[in-house]
N, C-alpha and C positions, 0 to 999 in steps of 0.2 A: 270510443271510436265511432266515426260517422258511418251510417249505413248507406247502401246504394241509393235508397229512396231519399235520404237526406241530401246526398250529393246531387242527385237529379233535381231536387227541389231548389237547392242552392244555385245550380246552373240556370234553371228557369228564371229564378229571381234576378240573377246577375244579368241575364240577357234582357229581361223586361226593363230593368232599371237603367241599363246602359245603351240600349239600342239607339235612342235619339242622340245621345251624347257622342257615340261613335260615328254616326252619320254626319253630325255637325263637324266633328274632327276631320273626317276624310274630305268633306265638302270644303272645309276651310283650307285644305291643302291644295285646292284647285282641281280636284277630281270631278268628273261628270257624275251625276246622280247614280246612274247604273253602276259605274265603277265603285263608287262609295258604298252602295248597297252590297255589291259583290264582296268587297273587302270586309265589311261588317259581318256578312254571312260567314266569311272565312274565319273570322275571329270566333264566332259562335260555334262553328264546326269544330274548331280546335278545342274549345271548352268542353264540348260534348265528348270528343275523343279522349280528352284528359280524364274525364269522369269514368268513361267506359274502360279505359286502360288500367293497368296495374301500377298506378302512380302514387306518389306520396300525397297526402292531403296538402292543399294550398293554405299557407298561413295568411296570405292576403290576396284573396281571389280577384278583387278589383284591380290591384296593382298588376297582377299576372295578366289580366284581361287587357289593360292598357299597354303593357309591355308587348304583348302579342300583337296588338293593333299597330304599334309603332314598327315592329319588325316586319309585319306584312306590308306596311306602306313602303318600307325600304326595299323589300323584295319586289314590290310592284314597280317602283321607279327603276330598279336595276333591269327588270324584264322589259320595261318600256324602252330603255336605252338600247338593249340588245335588238329589239324589234326595229327601232329607228335605224340602227346601223345596218341591219340585215335587209329590211324591206324597203327602205327609203333611199339608201345610198346606191345609186346606179350611175357611176361616173361616165359611162359610155353614152348616156342619153342626156342631151341638152334640153331641159324642159322649157327653156325660154324660146326655143325655136319652134315655130308653128308652121313652117314651110311644108308644102306637100309636093315637092319636086319629085321627079321620077327616081332620082338617086335616093332621096329620103324614103320613098315608098319601097324601093328595093331593099334598103338596109333594114327597114322595119319588118318587111316580109321575111327577110333572111333571119332576123332575130326571132321572130315568131316560129319559124321552122326549126331553129336551133333549140328553142324552149320545148317545142313539141317532141323533137328527137330525144332531148334530155329526159323529159318526163317518161317517154316510152321506154327508155333504157333502165328505168328504176325497177327495183324489186316490186312484185305485185302489191305488197303491203304499203310500201312508201308511195307507190303510184296511186293507190286508193286514197291515202291520206291527202296527197296533193290535189288530186282531182276533186275530192269532196270540198277542200278548201277553196279551190278555184270556182266551184259551183255556188259558193256563198255560205257554206256551213261554217259555224263558229268552231273554234278549237274544242270547246266544251261539247258541242253536238257530235263532232267527229269522234271524240274520246268515248262518249256514251255508245255511239253506233258501232264502234269497232272494239269495244271492251278494252280500251287503253286508258292510261292516265292522261290527264290534260297536259301534264309536263312532257310526257313522251311524244304526244302529238306536236307540241311546240318545238321540241328538240328536232324532230324529224323534218318539220317545215323549215326550220332555220338551216339545217344541214343541206337540204335539197336546194334552197334558195342560194346558199353560198356556192354550192356545186354548179348550179346553172349560171350564176353570175360569172364564175371563173371561166366556164366554157365560153360564154359570150365574149368576155374580155379577151381571152386568148385568141378567139377567131377574129376579133376586130384588130388585134395587133399584128395579125399575119399579113 
């Protein structure tokens, strides 16, 4: 039976031998370099977690590593789709119109006011997450700052954006 030291050494070798290949794989799928590096890091974090956990030994660590990489890529694309739908779809705003008529300015200031009121009505924790995000912090930075998982931060942002979008759409239909 392999010892913990052997498992760690195997993990280090696996990471060293496959880092460039994983980066090339992710870059070949059209990801930006930073995203490719994040996903490769995610694969390696899972490898370390596997070794540290009480898991069965891997019969083919390299196959496990590449399967994990493919699964992370699928998750990445799913999350991108959710983000696209949540943050980019705003049917009440016509991005092709660049008019600054008084009516447009009124509607925009009204929308800003609705967003401000919506954010102010959030629970303190959700408000802190949203305000941090609006200030330019990444989800990862917010998660670290607030001792939350990155996934929790992402879920809260998505829920708040959906809630605010519904409030704005409802007020425009009145």
